[in-house]
KETI-947032 format. One record per atom (N, C-alpha, C): residue number from 1; residue in one letter; x, y, z; atom name. Coordinates in steps of 0.1 Angstrom, whole numbers. Atoms other than C-alpha are relative to their C-alpha. Example, Ala and Ser with C-alpha at 12.3 -4.5 7.8 and 13.67 -1.06 7.14 Angstrom:
BEGIN
resi:resn:xx:yy:zz:name
1:A:9:-12:0:N
1:A:123:-45:78:CA
1:A:9:12:0:C
2:S:-9:-11:0:N
2:S:137:-11:71:CA
2:S:-8:11:8:C
! end
This chain:
BEGIN
resi:resn:xx:yy:zz:name
1:M:8:-12:0:N
1:M:0:0:0:CA
1:M:8:13:0:C
2:S:-8:-12:0:N
2:S:29:24:5:CA
2:S:4:4:-13:C
3:S:-4:-3:14:N
3:S:37:23:-32:CA
3:S:-10:10:-7:C
4:Y:10:-8:6:N
4:Y:5:41:-41:CA
4:Y:2:15:3:C
5:P:-3:-14:-2:N
5:P:12:74:-23:CA
5:P:13:4:-6:C
6:L:-12:-3:7:N
6:L:47:72:-37:CA
6:L:-2:4:-15:C
7:S:2:-3:14:N
7:S:34:71:-73:CA
7:S:-8:13:-1:C
8:E:6:-14:0:N
8:E:11:101:-65:CA
8:E:10:11:2:C
9:E:-10:-10:-3:N
9:E:40:119:-51:CA
9:E:9:2:-12:C
10:L:-8:0:13:N
10:L:61:110:-82:CA
10:L:-7:7:-11:C
11:A:8:-6:11:N
11:A:33:121:-105:CA
11:A:-1:15:3:C
12:R:1:-14:-4:N
12:R:30:154:-86:CA
12:R:14:7:-3:C
13:M:-13:-6:2:N
13:M:68:160:-88:CA
13:M:2:1:-15:C
14:L:-1:0:15:N
14:L:67:152:-126:CA
14:L:-8:12:-5:C
15:R:8:-11:5:N
15:R:39:177:-131:CA
15:R:7:13:3:C
16:E:-7:-12:-4:N
16:E:58:204:-112:CA
16:E:12:2:-8:C
17:E:-12:-2:9:N
17:E:89:197:-132:CA
17:E:-3:4:-14:C
18:R:5:-5:13:N
18:R:70:200:-165:CA
18:R:-4:14:0:C
19:A:5:-14:-1:N
19:A:54:232:-153:CA
19:A:12:10:0:C
20:A:-13:-8:-2:N
20:A:89:246:-143:CA
20:A:7:0:-14:C
21:M:-7:0:13:N
21:M:103:235:-177:CA
21:M:-7:9:-10:C
22:S:8:-8:8:N
22:S:74:251:-195:CA
22:S:3:15:3:C
23:L:-3:-13:-5:N
23:L:80:283:-175:CA
23:L:14:5:-5:C
24:R:-13:-4:5:N
24:R:117:283:-183:CA
24:R:0:2:-15:C
25:D:0:-2:15:N
25:D:110:278:-220:CA
25:D:-7:13:-4:C
26:R:7:-13:2:N
26:R:85:307:-219:CA
26:R:9:12:2:C
27:V:-9:-11:-3:N
27:V:110:330:-203:CA
27:V:12:1:-9:C
28:A:-11:1:10:N
28:A:138:318:-226:CA
28:A:-5:6:-13:C
29:Q:5:-5:13:N
29:Q:116:326:-256:CA
29:Q:-1:15:1:C
30:L:1:-14:-2:N
30:L:108:361:-242:CA
30:L:14:7:0:C
31:F:-14:-5:0:N
31:F:145:366:-236:CA
31:F:5:2:-14:C
32:E:-4:-1:14:N
32:E:153:358:-272:CA
32:E:-7:11:-8:C
33:E:8:-9:8:N
33:E:126:380:-285:CA
33:E:3:15:4:C
34:A:-1:-14:-5:N
34:A:132:411:-263:CA
34:A:13:5:6:C
35:R:-12:-4:-7:N
35:R:167:411:-249:CA
35:R:7:11:-7:C
36:E:-7:-11:7:N
36:E:182:433:-276:CA
36:E:-7:13:1:C
37:D:8:-12:-2:N
37:D:153:458:-273:CA
37:D:2:6:15:C
38:V:-2:-4:-14:N
38:V:157:459:-235:CA
38:V:15:6:2:C
39:Y:-14:-5:-1:N
39:Y:195:463:-238:CA
39:Y:1:14:-6:C
40:R:0:-13:7:N
40:R:191:492:-263:CA
40:R:-7:10:9:C
41:Y:7:-9:-8:N
41:Y:166:508:-240:CA
41:Y:8:4:12:C
42:L:-8:-3:-11:N
42:L:189:506:-210:CA
42:L:12:9:-4:C
43:L:-10:-9:5:N
43:L:216:522:-231:CA
43:L:-5:14:-1:C
44:T:6:-14:2:N
44:T:193:551:-238:CA
44:T:-2:7:14:C
45:L:1:-5:-14:N
45:L:189:555:-200:CA
45:L:14:5:5:C
46:G:-13:-4:-4:N
46:G:227:561:-199:CA
46:G:8:-11:7:C
47:L:-8:11:-5:N
47:L:239:527:-187:CA
47:L:12:-3:-9:C
48:Y:-11:5:8:N
48:Y:273:515:-199:CA
48:Y:-4:-14:-5:C
49:P:3:13:6:N
49:P:272:484:-221:CA
49:P:0:-12:10:C
50:A:0:11:-10:N
50:A:283:461:-193:CA
50:A:-11:0:10:C
51:Q:11:-2:-10:N
51:Q:258:475:-169:CA
51:Q:-13:-4:-7:C
52:A:13:3:8:N
52:A:230:472:-196:CA
52:A:-1:-15:-2:C
53:Q:1:14:1:N
53:Q:239:436:-202:CA
53:Q:-4:-7:13:C
54:E:4:6:-13:N
54:E:238:427:-166:CA
54:E:-14:3:4:C
55:A:14:-4:-4:N
55:A:206:447:-160:CA
55:A:-10:-8:-9:C
56:T:9:8:9:N
56:T:190:429:-190:CA
56:T:-2:-14:5:C
57:Q:1:14:-6:N
57:Q:198:395:-175:CA
57:Q:-8:1:13:C
58:E:7:-1:-13:N
58:E:185:407:-141:CA
58:E:-15:2:-3:C
59:V:14:-2:3:N
59:V:152:418:-157:CA
59:V:-7:-13:-3:C
60:F:6:12:3:N
60:F:146:384:-171:CA
60:F:0:-10:11:C
61:L:0:8:-12:N
61:L:156:367:-139:CA
61:L:-12:4:9:C
62:R:11:-4:-8:N
62:R:131:388:-121:CA
62:R:-14:-5:-6:C
63:L:12:5:7:N
63:L:105:378:-147:CA
63:L:-3:-14:4:C
64:Y:1:14:-3:N
64:Y:112:341:-141:CA
64:Y:-5:-2:15:C
65:V:4:2:-14:N
65:V:110:345:-103:CA
65:V:-14:4:3:C
66:T:14:-5:-2:N
66:T:78:365:-105:CA
66:T:-10:-10:-5:C
67:L:9:10:6:N
67:L:61:340:-128:CA
67:L:0:-13:8:C
68:R:-2:12:-8:N
68:R:75:311:-107:CA
68:R:-9:1:13:C
69:K:8:-2:-12:N
69:K:57:326:-76:CA
69:K:-15:-1:-3:C
70:G:14:1:4:N
70:G:25:323:-96:CA
70:G:-7:13:-3:C
71:E:6:-13:3:N
71:E:19:360:-102:CA
71:E:-4:0:-15:C
72:D:5:-1:13:N
72:D:-2:367:-133:CA
72:D:5:13:-6:C
73:I:-4:-12:8:N
73:I:14:391:-158:CA
73:I:-7:1:-13:C
74:Q:8:-1:12:N
74:Q:-10:403:-184:CA
74:Q:7:2:-13:C
75:N:-8:-4:12:N
75:N:15:419:-208:CA
75:N:15:-1:4:C
76:C:-14:3:-4:N
76:C:50:404:-203:CA
76:C:10:11:-6:C
77:R:-9:-9:6:N
77:R:67:428:-227:CA
77:R:-1:14:7:C
78:A:1:-13:-8:N
78:A:53:459:-209:CA
78:A:6:-2:14:C
79:W:-5:3:-13:N
79:W:62:443:-176:CA
79:W:16:1:0:C
80:I:-15:0:2:N
80:I:98:437:-188:CA
80:I:5:14:-1:C
81:F:-5:-14:1:N
81:F:102:473:-199:CA
81:F:-2:8:12:C
82:R:2:-8:-13:N
82:R:88:487:-167:CA
82:R:11:-4:10:C
83:V:-11:4:-9:N
83:V:112:466:-147:CA
83:V:14:5:-5:C
84:A:-13:-5:5:N
84:A:141:475:-170:CA
84:A:1:15:2:C
85:H:0:-14:-2:N
85:H:131:512:-167:CA
85:H:4:3:14:C
86:N:-2:-3:-15:N
86:N:130:512:-129:CA
86:N:14:-5:4:C
87:L:-13:5:-4:N
87:L:162:491:-126:CA
87:L:11:9:-6:C
88:G:-9:-9:6:N
88:G:180:513:-151:CA
88:G:2:13:7:C
89:L:-1:-13:-8:N
89:L:171:545:-132:CA
89:L:7:-2:13:C
90:K:-6:3:-13:N
90:K:181:528:-100:CA
90:K:16:-1:-1:C
91:I:-14:1:2:N
91:I:215:519:-114:CA
91:I:7:13:-3:C
92:R:-5:-13:3:N
92:R:220:554:-128:CA
92:R:1:9:12:C
93:A:0:-8:-12:N
93:A:211:570:-95:CA
93:A:12:-5:9:C
94:R:-11:5:-8:N
94:R:236:547:-77:CA
94:R:13:4:-5:C
95:E:-13:-3:7:N
95:E:263:556:-102:CA
95:E:0:14:-5:C
96:S:2:-14:4:N
96:S:254:593:-104:CA
96:S:13:8:-2:C
97:N:-13:-7:2:N
97:N:291:603:-102:CA
97:N:6:-2:-13:C
98:Q:-5:3:13:N
98:Q:298:587:-136:CA
98:Q:-8:8:-11:C
99:A:7:-6:12:N
99:A:289:605:-169:CA
99:A:-8:-11:-7:C
100:P:8:10:7:N
100:P:261:586:-187:CA
100:P:8:-4:-13:C
101:F:-6:5:13:N
101:F:272:564:-216:CA
101:F:-7:6:-12:C
102:D:5:-6:12:N
102:D:268:579:-250:CA
102:D:1:-11:-11:C
103:P:0:11:9:N
103:P:257:551:-273:CA
103:P:4:4:-14:C
104:D:-3:-4:13:N
104:D:263:572:-304:CA
104:D:15:2:-2:C
105:L:-14:-2:1:N
105:L:300:575:-296:CA
105:L:6:-12:-8:C
106:E:-5:11:8:N
106:E:306:540:-310:CA
106:E:-2:2:-15:C
107:G:3:-3:14:N
107:G:290:550:-343:CA
107:G:9:11:-5:C
108:K:-9:-11:4:N
108:K:311:582:-344:CA
108:K:14:-5:-2:C
109:L:-13:5:2:N
109:L:342:562:-340:CA
109:L:2:-10:-11:C
110:A:-1:9:11:N
110:A:334:537:-366:CA
110:A:1:7:-13:C
111:G:-2:-6:13:N
111:G:344:545:-402:CA
111:G:-13:2:-8:C
112:S:11:-2:8:N
112:S:320:556:-429:CA
112:S:3:-3:-14:C
113:E:-2:3:14:N
113:E:316:545:-465:CA
113:E:-4:12:-9:C
114:L:4:-11:8:N
114:L:304:580:-476:CA
114:L:13:8:-4:C
115:N:-11:-9:4:N
115:N:326:605:-495:CA
115:N:1:11:11:C
116:P:-1:-10:-10:N
116:P:339:634:-474:CA
116:P:-11:10:1:C
117:E:11:-10:0:N
117:E:312:658:-484:CA
117:E:-13:-6:5:C
118:E:12:7:-5:N
118:E:284:633:-478:CA
118:E:1:-3:15:C
119:N:-2:2:-14:N
119:N:300:624:-445:CA
119:N:-2:12:8:C
120:L:2:-12:-7:N
120:L:301:660:-434:CA
120:L:-15:4:1:C
121:L:15:-3:0:N
121:L:264:665:-444:CA
121:L:-7:-9:10:C
122:E:6:9:-9:N
122:E:254:634:-426:CA
122:E:3:3:15:C
123:R:-3:-3:-14:N
123:R:273:643:-394:CA
123:R:-7:13:4:C
124:E:7:-12:-3:N
124:E:257:678:-395:CA
124:E:-15:-3:3:C
125:R:14:4:-2:N
125:R:222:662:-399:CA
125:R:-2:-7:13:C
126:M:1:8:-12:N
126:M:229:637:-371:CA
126:M:2:9:12:C
127:L:-2:-9:-11:N
127:L:242:665:-349:CA
127:L:-12:8:3:C
128:R:12:-8:-2:N
128:R:211:686:-354:CA
128:R:-11:-9:7:C
129:F:10:10:-5:N
129:F:189:655:-347:CA
129:F:3:-2:15:C
130:H:-4:4:-14:N
130:H:209:646:-315:CA
130:H:-2:13:9:C
131:R:3:-12:-8:N
131:R:207:682:-303:CA
131:R:-15:2:2:C
132:G:14:0:-1:N
132:G:170:681:-310:CA
132:G:-5:-10:11:C
133:V:4:10:-10:N
133:V:166:649:-289:CA
133:V:4:5:14:C
134:E:-5:-6:-13:N
134:E:187:665:-261:CA
134:E:-9:11:5:C
135:G:9:-11:-3:N
135:G:163:694:-262:CA
135:G:-14:-4:5:C
136:L:13:5:-5:N
136:L:133:672:-254:CA
136:L:0:-1:15:C
137:S:1:2:-15:N
137:S:120:669:-219:CA
137:S:3:-15:2:C
138:E:-3:14:-4:N
138:E:130:637:-200:CA
138:E:-12:-9:-4:C
139:Q:12:9:3:N
139:Q:94:623:-204:CA
139:Q:-1:-2:-15:C
140:Q:1:1:15:N
140:Q:94:631:-242:CA
140:Q:10:-10:-5:C
141:R:-10:9:4:N
141:R:127:613:-246:CA
141:R:-3:-15:4:C
142:R:3:14:-4:N
142:R:116:582:-226:CA
142:R:-12:-5:-8:C
143:C:11:5:9:N
143:C:83:580:-245:CA
143:C:4:-3:-14:C
144:L:-5:2:14:N
144:L:101:583:-278:CA
144:L:8:-13:-1:C
145:H:-8:12:0:N
145:H:126:556:-269:CA
145:H:-8:-13:1:C
146:L:9:12:-2:N
146:L:99:532:-257:CA
146:L:-8:-3:-12:C
147:R:8:1:12:N
147:R:78:539:-288:CA
147:R:9:-6:-11:C
148:L:-9:5:10:N
148:L:108:532:-310:CA
148:L:3:-15:3:C
149:E:-1:14:-3:N
149:E:111:498:-292:CA
149:E:-12:-8:-3:C
150:G:12:7:5:N
150:G:77:490:-305:CA
150:G:-12:-1:10:C
151:L:11:1:-9:N
151:L:56:495:-274:CA
151:L:-11:9:-3:C
152:R:12:-8:2:N
152:R:21:509:-276:CA
152:R:-2:10:11:C
153:Y:2:-11:-9:N
153:Y:8:540:-258:CA
153:Y:-4:-6:14:C
154:P:4:5:-14:N
154:P:-9:520:-229:CA
154:P:12:-7:7:C
155:E:-12:7:-6:N
155:E:23:499:-224:CA
155:E:10:11:5:C
156:I:-9:-11:-4:N
156:I:44:531:-223:CA
156:I:-5:7:12:C
157:G:6:-7:-12:N
157:G:20:547:-199:CA
157:G:2:-8:12:C
158:T:-2:9:-12:N
158:T:22:517:-176:CA
158:T:14:0:5:C
159:I:-14:0:-3:N
159:I:60:517:-177:CA
159:I:3:13:7:C
160:L:-4:-13:-5:N
160:L:63:554:-170:CA
160:L:-10:6:11:C
161:G:9:-4:-10:N
161:G:33:557:-147:CA
161:G:-9:13:-4:C
162:I:8:-11:5:N
162:I:13:581:-169:CA
162:I:-11:-5:-9:C
163:S:11:5:8:N
163:S:-19:579:-190:CA
163:S:4:-1:-14:C
164:P:-3:1:14:N
164:P:-19:568:-226:CA
164:P:-1:13:-8:C
165:S:2:-13:6:N
165:S:-32:602:-236:CA
165:S:12:9:2:C
166:A:-12:-8:-3:N
166:A:-2:618:-218:CA
166:A:11:-5:-9:C
167:V:-11:5:9:N
167:V:21:595:-238:CA
167:V:-2:6:-14:C
168:G:3:-5:13:N
168:G:4:606:-270:CA
168:G:4:15:-1:C
169:E:-4:-15:0:N
169:E:9:643:-261:CA
169:E:15:2:1:C
170:F:-14:-1:-1:N
170:F:45:638:-251:CA
170:F:7:-3:-14:C
171:L:-5:4:13:N
171:L:52:620:-284:CA
171:L:-3:10:-11:C
172:R:4:-10:9:N
172:R:33:646:-304:CA
172:R:9:12:1:C
173:R:-8:-12:-2:N
173:R:53:675:-289:CA
173:R:15:-4:-4:C
174:A:-14:4:3:N
174:A:86:655:-293:CA
174:A:1:0:-16:C
175:L:-1:1:14:N
175:L:79:649:-330:CA
175:L:-1:14:-7:C
176:V:1:-14:5:N
176:V:69:686:-336:CA
176:V:14:6:1:C
177:R:-13:-6:-3:N
177:R:102:697:-320:CA
177:R:10:-6:-9:C
178:L:-10:6:8:N
178:L:123:672:-339:CA
178:L:-2:4:-15:C
179:R:3:-5:14:N
179:R:106:682:-373:CA
179:R:6:14:-2:C
180:K:-5:-14:1:N
180:K:115:718:-366:CA
180:K:15:0:0:C
181:V:-15:1:-1:N
181:V:151:709:-357:CA
181:V:5:-5:-14:C
182:N:-5:7:12:N
182:N:154:687:-388:CA
182:N:-1:9:-12:C
183:H:2:-9:12:N
183:H:141:714:-412:CA
183:H:7:14:2:C
184:A:-6:-13:-3:N
184:A:161:742:-396:CA
184:A:13:2:-8:C
! end
């Protein structure tokens, strides 16, 4: 008679193992789909590449732990970016004595296939654009970066703690300003 409870116990353990494997597979798939986007977003917050890589891994680890606890996450992509946003700001605040990382520096250092005149014109255009982005408010920049990562207004609003209509207004103002800078 003692073998019957053991088989129930074994069956329960196998079910738990399958559920854990399924969860790992789900998080691994989300990691493959979103890690580059999260990494780029963390760079836009001013993290250095090594910090952004570590923070990206931490975000997905937190996702796994949260799902493992049985918490229901309605929109995993929005949740991932909200956690990345908060973690990125926390890391930047902790390292406030360091200058933020400039992701465009790598591109500036890399060579160009354009002729010298085209290269100069492109650099001037990019400089105007970057100055325009720097002239945006912090909220406008954050909304713009998240939108460029493919998130929708409600998702951006959830991440930043603002309404979707506020996201739309921040993006509208940002685009108006960038158009003016680009045509100046």
